[in-house]
N, C-alpha and C positions, 0 to 999 in steps of 0.2 A: 494452382497448387495441385499436388498429386492426390490420388484418391485416398480417402481416409483409411487408416490402418496399414498403409503401404509405406515402405521406406521412401524417403524423398531422395532426389538425385543429388549428385555432386558432393560426395563425402569429402571431408577435409581431415587430414591427420588420422584417418581410420574411423572418424566419427560420422554418423549419419543421423538424419532426422526422421521422425515418424509423427504423422498427424493422426490424432485419435478422433473418433466420430462424436464423442459426447463427454460431458463432465464425468459421468458414471464410469465410462471405460477408462478415462484418464486417471480418475481417483483410484480405481482398482490396481492400476499398474504403477502409479507414482506417489500415492499418499504416504507410504512409509518413508520414501525418500524426502518428501516435502517436510514432514514433521521432525526430521533429524535436525533441521535448523528452522524452526518456526518463526524466527525473527527475519532473517534474510528472505524467506519465502512467504512472509505473512500475507501480503496482498493477494498472491496467487492462492494461498490456502483459503482465504475468505471468499474468493471468487469461485473456487471449486465447491465450497459449501453451497453458495448461492446457486450455481449451475446444477449441482446435484439435486437440489430441492425443486428447482424450476428451470427446465432446459431452455437454453438460448441457442437456436440452431446456427446463428451466425458467429458465435464465439469459436475461437480457434484454440485447440489444445495440442501442445507440441512436446514431444520427448526427444532428447538427444542421447543417442546410444554410442558407447565406445566400440572399439574394434572387436571386443568379445561379446557385444550385445548387451552389456550392462548399462543401466541408466546412469548417465553422467550429469544430466541437468534437464531443466524444463523451461518452457516459455508459454505464454498465452497472449491472446489478443481479443479485445472486445471492440470490433469495428464500430465507428470509424477511427477509433483511437489507435495510437501506435502500438508497437510490440512491447510487452512486459516480460523481462527475463527474471528467472529465479537464479539461485546460486549456480553458476555454470563456469567451467574452466574456459580459458581463452580459446583453445582449439574448438571446443564445442560451440562457443559463440560465433566463431568464424565459419564453422560448418553451417550454422543456422543462417548467417549472412549470405553465404553462397546460395543456399536454398531460396531464400526470399528474393535475392537479386534475380533469380531465374523465374520466379513465379509471381512476384508482386514488387514491381519497381517503383511503387508510389507510396511507400510507407511515409508517414509524416514524422514519426519519431521512434526512438527506442529508449527504454529506461530500465534500471535494475542495478544490481551491485556494480560498483564503479568499474572494476576490471573487466567484467563480462560485457557491460554496455559499451565501454570504449572499444573493445576488440570488435564487437559487432558493427558499431557505427563506422569505424575506419574501413573495414573490409567491404561493407555494403556500399558506402559512398564511393570507394575506389573502383569497384566493379562497374557501377552505373554512371560514374562521372558526375555524381551529384555533390553539391556542397553540404557540409555538415557543420553545425555550430553547437556549442554547449548550451544546455538549458540549466535547470537548477542542479546544484550540487548539495546533497543532503547527507547528514550523518544519522545513522541508525543507533538508537539507544534502547537498552533493555533495563527493566526494573523488576527485581525479585522481592524487594521489601521497601515500603515507603518510609522515608525519613521525614517526619512531619516538619513543615517549615515553621519559623517563628510565628507567634500569634499575629493574625491579620484581621483587620476589622471586617465584620460581616459574617456570613454563613453560606454554606452551599445547600442547594436543593435541586431536585429533579425538575426538568422542563415539564410544564403542563400545556395542555392544548391552548390555553389562553395566551401562552407565550409564542405561539406559532409564527406570527407575523414578525415579531422582533427577532426570533431565531433565524428565520429565513433572510432577513435583512443582514444579519451578522454573518451568516454563511456566505452570502453573496459578497460582502465586504472582505471577508477572509480570502475568498478565491481571487478577487481583484487585486488584493495586496500581496499575495504570496505565491499564486500559481501562474504558470505560463500557459496553461491549457484550461481556461475556465470552462466549466460545464454550462450548457444551456440552462436557463432558469427553470425550465420544466423538469430537468433532471435534478436540480437542487431542491425543488419542491418535493419531488418523489423521495429523495434521500431523507429529508426532514420528516415527511409523513410516515415513511417506513419505520423510522426510529421512534416515532411517537407511539407505535404499537407496543413498545417495551417500557418497563417501569423506570429504568435509570440509565439508558444509554446516552442521554443528553443531560448536561449538568450546567447549572447556572450558579455563579457566586453573586450574592446581592448584599448591599449595604443599606440599612434603613429601608428595606423593602424594595430597593431599586437595583435591577440587574446591572452588574458591572463587568462581568467576564463570562465566557462560554467555552465549552469543549464537549466533544462527544467521543464515544468509543465503539468498537465493533462488538457484536454480541458474542457470548460464550454459550455454546450448546450444552444441553443437559448431559450428565454422565451417561455413557452407553450409546450416545448418538455417534454415528459414523457417516461421513467424515466429520470430525470435530477439531476445529483449530484451537490448540491449547494456549495460545497467547492472544490477548486482546490488544487492539491498536488504538491509541489515543490520537485524535486528530481534530482539525478545525478549531484549534485553540485561538480564540479571538477576544481581545479587550479593546473597546473603543479608544482612540488616541487620547481623549481627554481623561481617561481613567487609568492610564498606564503609569507604572512606576510606584505602585502601592503594594505590590505582591499579590494582587488578586488572582492572576493567572496561575502563579505557583500554588497558591492555596487550593484553587479549583482543580487543577490537574492532580495534585496530591490526593484530594478526596475522591475524585473520579477513579484514579488508579487503584486506590484501596478498595473501592467498591467492585472494580473488576476482579481483583484478587479474591475478594469475599464471595464473588459470584462463581468462583471455581477455576479461574484462569491460573495457569502455572506461573505466568509472568505477564508484564505489560511491555509494550514497545511503542515507540513513536519515531517520527522523522523530524529532524530540525535542520533548518536552512543554515548551511555553513557560512553564509554571508551575514548571518545574524548572531553575533557572539553572545548577545544578551540572552536569547532563548537557550542557547547551548549551556550557559552557566546556570540558569535557573532550574533547568531540568536535572542537572547533576546534583544540585543542592537538595533535591527531594528523593534522590536514590537512583536516578537513571545513570547508566554507564554506557559509554560508546562501545559498539561492537562491530562497526564497519561503516563504509560509505556507499552511497548510491549516487548515480549520475543519470541525467537526462540529456539526450542528444536530439537535435532537430535537423531534418533534411530539407533541402530546397533545390 
């Protein structure tokens, strides 16, 4: 890949790519763009926050500029994972594909807003003669106000340290059931332990003192922090198979979402598997509205 801070080769449609040397540099130049659409760019926003607070030298920060040098879109990568695109026009995605085909021909995957990810995947695979297959197709949802679900047995509560082993087991089960790129167990342990340092990022629904459903959300920084992602993301929603069909996940996600709003988030967002119509319906019943689709592509 080219030296950081320099335009990358092979512009497409007048667009060119620039690699920034750090999250701090990337944030300075791209943050205002990112928070124009903090739902489509949500994962990148939270990774910028993380990288700004603790630098990761191997993370890649990329901006795509149009012919007038204006920011048209962004992307980033946390090796060894694939490329993650933000909201990006097709020509910008293709310019990025040409760049990566010339500098990194071994990407495992690309994901992001469906139109951009598809444009990148097709161009990248065509240049390199690689095969490409679709991974998960996801719908992005946004919630600005919680519509409480009908009364559900039980109550919600924050995860405590005594719940750590149960939560880890459920996070592993969630990944195995829903994700095509499972994280190594040590990464999942780190994710759980990191969230245990906060008061209410992980939430359990329990009935008669027995946990029956789980979810977590991304943190919301304090007012005045910069960069600060204004939208919290709900994820890892998991109910054991024997506990499903009782509304526990809906009640738990509704309560966790409300807590995210109460913590200062402008809105909440989540991804739902398009192949799972049940989850798409239950989220909409508590106030989530579809705002776009995301697509994952795998190269071989």
